[in-house]
C-alpha positions in Angstrom: -86.2 22.8 24.6 -83.3 20.7 25.8 -82.1 19.7 22.3 -82.4 23.1 20.7 -84.8 21.7 18.2 -88.5 22.9 17.8 -90.9 20.0 18.5 -94.5 19.3 19.1 -95.3 18.5 22.7 -94.5 14.8 23.3 -92.4 14.4 20.2 -89.1 14.8 22.1 -90.1 12.5 24.9 -90.8 9.8 22.4 -87.5 10.2 20.7 -85.7 10.2 24.1 -87.3 6.9 25.0 -86.4 5.5 21.6 -82.8 6.6 22.1 -82.6 4.6 25.3 -84.0 1.3 24.1 -80.4 -0.1 23.8 -79.1 1.4 27.0 -80.9 -0.7 29.6 -84.6 -1.4 30.7 -84.2 0.3 34.1 -83.4 3.7 32.6 -85.9 3.4 29.8 -88.6 2.7 32.4 -87.5 5.8 34.3 -88.0 8.0 31.2 -91.2 6.3 30.2 -92.6 7.1 33.6 -91.8 10.6 33.3 -93.5 10.8 29.9 -96.6 8.9 31.4 -96.7 11.6 34.1 -96.7 14.2 31.4 -93.5 15.8 32.6 -91.9 18.5 30.3 -89.7 17.8 27.4 -87.0 19.8 29.3 -87.3 17.6 32.5 -87.2 14.3 30.4 -84.2 15.7 28.5 -82.3 16.3 31.7 -83.0 12.8 32.9 -81.7 11.4 29.6 -78.7 13.7 29.7 -77.9 12.6 33.1 -77.9 9.0 32.1 -75.9 9.5 28.9 -73.2 11.8 30.5 -72.6 9.3 33.5 -74.0 11.6 36.0 -76.0 10.2 38.9 -79.3 8.5 37.8 -82.6 10.6 37.8 -83.1 14.2 37.2 -80.1 16.3 36.8 -80.4 19.4 39.1 -76.8 20.5 39.7 -75.7 23.3 37.5 -72.3 21.7 36.9 -74.0 18.5 35.8 -76.5 20.2 33.5 -73.7 22.0 31.7 -72.2 18.7 30.9 -75.4 17.2 30.0 -76.5 19.9 27.5 -73.4 19.2 25.3 -74.4 15.4 25.1 -78.2 15.7 24.8 -78.2 17.4 21.4 -76.3 14.6 19.8 -78.3 11.7 21.3 -81.6 13.3 20.3 -80.7 13.4 16.6 -78.4 10.4 16.3 -81.1 8.3 14.5 -81.2 10.6 11.6 -77.4 11.5 11.3 -75.8 14.7 12.3 -76.2 18.2 10.7 -72.8 20.0 10.8 -72.1 23.6 10.1 -68.5 24.5 9.0 -67.5 28.2 9.3 -65.2 29.5 6.6 -64.6 29.8 3.0 -61.1 28.6 2.2 -59.2 25.5 1.4 -59.1 24.4 5.0 -62.8 24.6 5.3 -63.3 22.8 2.1 -61.0 19.9 3.3 -63.0 19.8 6.7 -66.4 19.8 4.9 -65.4 17.2 2.5 -63.9 14.9 5.2 -66.9 15.4 7.6 -69.3 14.7 4.8 -67.7 11.3 4.3 -68.5 10.2 7.8 -71.3 7.6 8.2 -72.5 9.8 11.2 -73.1 12.8 9.0 -76.5 13.6 7.5 -75.7 16.9 6.0 -73.0 19.6 5.9 -73.4 23.3 5.6 -70.6 25.8 5.0 -70.8 29.5 5.8 -70.0 31.3 3.5 -68.3 28.5 1.7 -67.4 28.8 -2.0 -68.4 27.4 -5.3 -66.0 24.4 -5.2 -67.7 23.0 -2.1 -71.3 22.7 -3.6 -70.9 19.0 -4.4 -70.3 18.1 -0.8 -72.2 20.7 1.2 -74.8 23.4 1.1 -73.0 26.7 1.0 -74.5 29.8 2.6 -72.6 32.7 0.9 -74.5 35.5 2.6 -73.0 34.7 6.1 -69.7 36.5 6.9 -67.2 34.1 8.6 -66.4 36.8 11.2 -70.1 37.7 12.0 -70.7 35.9 15.2 -74.4 36.9 15.4 -75.0 35.6 11.8 -73.1 32.4 12.6 -75.3 31.7 15.7 -78.5 32.6 13.7 -77.5 30.2 10.9 -76.7 27.4 13.2 -80.2 27.7 14.8 -81.9 28.0 11.4 -80.2 24.9 10.0 -80.7 23.0 13.4 -76.9 22.3 13.4 -75.9 19.5 15.8 -72.2 20.6 15.6 -70.5 23.7 14.5 -66.9 23.5 13.3 -65.1 26.8 13.2 -62.4 27.1 10.7 -60.8 30.7 10.8 -59.2 32.2 13.9 -61.0 35.6 13.7 -64.4 34.3 14.8 -62.9 32.2 17.5 -60.9 35.3 18.9 -64.2 37.2 18.8 -66.0 34.6 20.9 -68.2 32.7 18.5 -67.9 29.5 20.5 -69.0 31.3 23.7 -72.1 32.6 21.9 -72.9 29.3 20.4 -72.7 27.5 23.8 -74.9 30.2 25.4 -77.5 29.1 22.8 -77.0 25.4 23.7 -75.3 24.8 20.3 -72.4 22.3 20.4 -69.2 23.7 18.8 -65.6 22.6 18.1 -63.1 25.3 18.9 -61.8 27.2 21.8 -63.6 29.9 23.7 -62.6 33.6 23.5 -60.6 33.3 26.6 -58.6 30.3 25.3 -58.2 31.7 21.8 -55.9 34.4 23.2 -53.1 31.9 22.6 -53.4 33.1 19.0 -55.1 36.4 19.5 -52.2 37.9 21.4 -48.6 37.0 20.8 -47.6 38.9 24.0 -50.0 36.7 26.1 -48.7 33.6 24.3 -45.0 34.4 25.0 -45.6 35.2 28.6 -47.7 32.0 29.1 -44.9 29.9 27.5 -42.5 31.5 29.9 -44.8 30.9 33.0 -45.1 27.2 32.1 -41.6 26.6 31.0 -42.5 25.7 27.4 -39.3 26.1 25.2 -39.5 29.1 22.9 -37.4 32.1 21.7 -36.3 34.9 24.0 -38.5 38.1 23.4 -39.6 41.6 24.6 -42.8 43.6 24.2 -42.9 47.2 22.9 -45.5 49.9 22.2 -42.9 52.5 21.6 -40.6 52.9 18.5 -37.3 54.1 20.0 -37.1 51.4 22.7 -37.9 48.8 20.1 -35.1 49.9 17.8 -32.6 50.0 20.7 -33.5 46.6 21.5 -32.8 45.5 17.9 -29.4 47.0 18.1 -28.7 45.4 21.4 -29.5 42.0 20.2 -28.4 42.2 16.7 -29.8 40.7 13.5 -31.3 38.5 12.1 -34.2 39.1 14.5 -38.0 38.7 14.3 -40.6 41.4 14.6 -44.3 40.4 15.2 -47.5 42.3 15.5 -49.2 41.2 18.7 -52.7 40.8 17.2 -54.2 38.9 14.3 -52.8 40.0 10.9 -54.0 37.3 8.5 -50.7 35.4 8.8 -48.7 38.4 7.5 -47.8 40.1 10.8 -44.4 38.4 11.2 -41.3 40.0 9.7 -38.0 38.1 9.5 -35.5 41.1 9.5 -32.0 40.1 8.2 -30.7 43.8 8.5 -31.2 46.5 11.1 -32.8 48.6 8.4 -35.4 45.8 7.8 -36.1 45.6 11.5 -36.5 49.4 11.9 -38.9 49.4 8.9 -40.9 46.7 10.4 -41.2 48.5 13.8 -42.2 51.8 12.1 -44.8 50.1 9.9 -46.4 48.4 12.7 -46.3 51.1 15.5 -46.4 54.2 13.4 -47.9 53.6 10.0 -50.3 51.0 11.4 -50.2 48.8 8.4 -51.7 46.0 10.5 -54.2 48.3 12.3 -54.8 47.6 15.9 -53.0 44.3 15.7 -49.8 46.3 15.7 -50.6 48.6 18.6 -48.1 46.4 20.4 -45.3 44.4 19.0 -43.1 41.4 20.1 -39.4 41.4 19.1 -37.8 37.9 19.5 -34.9 35.7 18.7 -34.4 34.4 15.2 -34.4 30.7 15.7 -32.1 28.6 13.5 -33.2 25.1 12.4 -36.0 23.5 10.4 -39.6 24.6 10.7 -42.5 22.2 11.0 -46.2 22.1 12.1 -47.6 19.9 14.8 -51.3 19.4 15.6 -53.1 18.1 18.7 -56.7 17.9 19.6 -57.2 19.1 23.2 -60.2 18.7 25.6 -59.2 20.4 28.8 -56.1 18.6 30.1 -56.5 15.6 27.7 -54.7 15.8 24.5 -54.3 13.6 21.5 -51.7 14.1 18.8 -52.5 14.4 15.2 -50.0 14.1 12.3 -47.2 16.5 11.5 -46.8 18.6 8.4 -44.4 21.1 6.9 -45.5 24.3 5.3 -43.9 26.7 2.8 -44.5 30.3 3.8 -42.3 32.2 1.2 -43.9 33.0 -2.0 -41.3 31.8 -4.4 -39.0 28.9 -5.0 -36.0 28.5 -2.8 -37.9 30.0 0.0 -37.6 33.5 -1.5 -39.9 36.4 -1.5 -42.4 37.7 1.0 -44.2 35.6 3.7 -47.7 34.2 2.7 -50.4 32.3 4.4 -48.8 29.2 2.9 -47.9 28.1 -0.7 -47.9 24.3 0.0 -47.4 21.7 2.5 -46.8 17.9 2.9 -47.4 15.3 5.6 -45.9 13.6 7.4 -42.8 15.8 8.0 -39.8 13.4 8.1 -38.2 15.6 10.7 -41.0 14.8 13.2 -40.1 11.2 14.2 -42.1 9.3 16.6 -39.5 10.3 19.3 -39.7 13.9 18.3 -43.6 13.6 18.4 -43.4 12.5 22.1 -41.0 15.3 23.0 -43.4 17.8 21.5 -46.4 16.4 23.4 -44.3 16.3 26.7 -42.6 19.6 26.4 -45.3 21.7 24.7 -48.8 20.3 24.2 -49.5 18.7 27.6 -47.9 21.6 29.6 -50.0 24.0 27.5 -53.2 22.1 28.0 -52.6 21.8 31.8 -51.5 25.5 32.1 -54.7 26.7 30.4 -56.8 24.8 32.8 -54.9 26.1 35.7 -55.3 29.6 34.5 -59.0 29.3 34.1 -58.9 29.1 30.4 -59.7 25.5 29.5 -58.7 24.7 26.0 -61.1 22.7 23.7 -60.3 22.4 20.1 -57.3 21.8 17.8 -53.9 23.4 18.7 -51.6 24.2 15.9 -48.0 24.3 17.1 -45.6 26.1 14.8 -42.3 24.6 15.8 -38.6 25.2 15.0 -36.4 22.1 15.3 -33.2 23.5 16.6 -29.9 22.0 17.6 -31.1 22.5 21.2 -34.5 20.7 20.6 -37.9 21.8 19.6 -39.1 25.3 20.3 -42.4 26.9 19.9 -42.5 29.7 17.2 -46.3 30.4 17.5 -49.6 28.9 18.4 -52.7 28.9 16.3 -56.0 28.0 17.7 -57.3 26.3 14.5 -56.2 23.9 11.7 -53.5 25.3 9.5 -54.1 26.2 5.9 -52.8 24.5 3.7 -51.8 21.8 6.3 -55.4 20.7 7.0 -55.6 19.7 3.4 -52.9 17.0 3.6 -54.0 15.9 7.1 -57.5 15.3 5.9 -56.3 13.4 2.9 -54.2 11.0 5.1 -56.6 10.5 8.1 -58.5 7.2 8.1 -60.3 7.7 11.4 -63.7 9.4 11.4 -63.0 13.1 11.6 -66.5 14.0 12.6 -66.4 11.5 15.5 -63.1 13.0 16.7 -64.3 16.6 16.6 -67.6 15.6 18.3 -65.9 13.8 21.1 -63.7 16.7 21.8 -66.6 19.2 21.7 -68.6 17.1 24.1 -65.6 16.7 26.5 -65.1 13.0 25.8 -61.8 13.0 23.9 -60.6 10.2 26.4 -62.7 7.8 24.4 -60.1 8.1 21.6 -56.9 6.3 22.2 -55.4 7.0 18.9 -56.1 8.2 15.4 -55.5 6.0 12.4 -53.5 7.5 9.5 -52.8 6.3 6.0 -49.1 5.5 5.9 -48.8 7.3 2.5 -47.5 10.8 2.0 -49.7 13.6 1.0 -48.8 17.1 -0.7 -50.8 20.1 -1.5 -49.5 22.8 -4.0 -51.3 26.2 -3.7 -52.1 28.1 -6.9 -52.4 31.7 -6.2 -53.2 34.8 -8.2 -50.2 36.7 -9.6 -49.3 39.6 -7.2 -50.3 37.7 -4.1 -49.5 38.3 -1.2 -49.6 41.9 -2.4 -52.3 43.5 -4.6 -53.9 41.2 -7.2 -56.7 41.3 -9.7 -59.9 39.3 -9.4 -62.1 37.6 -12.0 -59.5 35.7 -14.1 -60.9 32.5 -15.7 -59.6 29.0 -14.4 -60.0 25.9 -16.6 -59.2 22.3 -16.2 -59.9 21.8 -12.5 -62.1 18.9 -13.4 -59.5 17.2 -15.4 -57.1 17.5 -12.3 -59.8 16.1 -10.0 -60.2 13.1 -12.3 -56.6 11.9 -11.7 -56.7 9.0 -9.1 -55.3 10.1 -5.8 -55.9 13.9 -6.4 -58.3 16.4 -4.8 -58.5 20.0 -5.6 -59.7 22.1 -2.7 -61.1 25.5 -3.5 -60.3 28.7 -1.6 -60.8 31.9 -3.6 -63.2 30.8 -6.3 -66.5 31.8 -7.7 -68.7 31.2 -10.7 -69.3 33.8 -13.3 -71.2 33.3 -16.6 -70.8 29.5 -16.1 -67.1 29.6 -15.7 -64.9 29.2 -12.7 -63.1 32.5 -11.7 -60.5 33.5 -9.1 -61.6 35.8 -6.4 -58.8 35.7 -3.9 -55.1 35.5 -3.4 -54.7 31.8 -2.7 -57.2 30.2 -4.9 -56.7 26.4 -5.3 -55.0 23.7 -3.2 -54.1 20.8 -5.5 -53.6 17.9 -3.3 -52.2 14.3 -4.0 -51.1 11.2 -2.3 -48.3 8.8 -3.0 -46.3 6.1 -1.2 -43.6 8.7 -0.5 -43.0 12.4 -0.9 -41.5 12.0 -4.4 -44.7 10.2 -5.7 -47.0 12.6 -4.0 -45.1 15.5 -5.5 -45.0 14.0 -9.0 -48.8 13.5 -9.0 -49.6 16.9 -7.5 -47.6 18.7 -10.2 -49.1 16.5 -12.8 -52.5 17.7 -11.6 -51.4 21.4 -11.4 -50.2 21.2 -15.1 -53.7 20.0 -16.0 -55.1 23.4 -14.8 -55.0 26.3 -17.3 -54.8 29.6 -15.5 -52.4 32.2 -17.1 -53.1 34.6 -14.2 -52.0 32.2 -11.5 -48.7 31.0 -10.2 -47.3 28.4 -7.8 -44.1 27.2 -6.4 -42.4 24.4 -8.2 -40.3 23.1 -5.3 -42.9 22.1 -2.5 -41.4 19.2 -0.5 -37.8 20.0 -1.3 -36.6 19.4 2.3 -38.3 16.0 2.5 -37.1 15.0 -0.9 -33.5 15.8 0.0 -33.9 13.6 3.1 -35.5 10.9 1.1 -32.6 10.9 -1.4 -30.1 10.8 1.4 -31.7 7.7 2.9 -32.3 5.9 -0.2 -30.0 2.8 -0.9 
């Protein structure tokens, strides 16, 4: 009962005693005595959980202690056989997470729901599960006896999937519904930043068209118009003219192009500078920095065209020096973690800080409550530490055990191949060839997003379809290899940007002897 696994009477007690054999004879005797007295599995489990979690010896009776214990007990009871991990999502981000987790010596098996055809070599995909269906995710985690659930996309987090998993005593990595509001509502996020003095752009909230238009004219252009809710990464309009701003206001508030996500909008300052992504894993008021990355949102070369979910990325971002990393931790991440605790919304998961590096210092553009896509792909390629161990520690409330994360000093780059027409309307079913050839190149990994198999052929089923990822000793080498791999893939209906990494390359050339 305590572990969430079905077991015959007595089986769990024996596993618990075995789990303690290296922990000290006194505690082993205590558990054995309970078994000899034929105490329930739940009671024995609470005794062990109390020992493992550092609570007072003996049976755990306080509700606060039990809550801490439940997180740890599931892992201890299955550690002998390795952990079963369920990754939720179907994109390139989830492919990268599943692949990296599967490489951990602590991992017995990875499931991905719904996953895609490209993940089948590394995980068991469960295509019938919708990544936004909270009930189905919880049911699947129970059926597969998952020891940890890693939630990729933001929609399920905002709906409260972690809350439901925890109610069913299933360990999960990701913030609760109340903490996911940092991405779920831009209005909340902006007011939170203001309350906790985290640097960001000036802003104002609107639900009516005419006051919003008047504010645009008062402040002038360029200016930024954002839908308050989730809009699949497309709810941000960079308006360079008053006409563009007016159109964005009307599209969101009147035409409802983003549905309920646009019932309220935020209009804010257009920050000038260089954009970057910074990631940190948070466990309450403890935070650990990950690596930096730089995304390319515009669809076409030269940062032209409409905004997308991301057409490529590289890591590390040269602009995010060790000194800058410390400033972001001190000015943004730690105040945010502490502020969420103070407001009764403790944050546990990864925090994706969209940053603008301005002449006045780093400022927050947005928060996301999950790994970035495609940034996750380059982070996973560079991470040398055990990702599963890191996520597990954060989910259990033990992030303090990690003092730092080890990174490969190389650079990594991902080039996204998308279906022609994206981010607008596009066709589905076009055949893709040559992915195996690209994957055969040393230092290359092709992560799948919108792919499927039809008549024994790989076909495109989404907008962003493949993330061709490569490593090199610097950005130039990583870029060269990534595009060599891209050219190995034959897909006439696809397109990609040919200038991913241009800012970093410019900086590398300027610093070269």
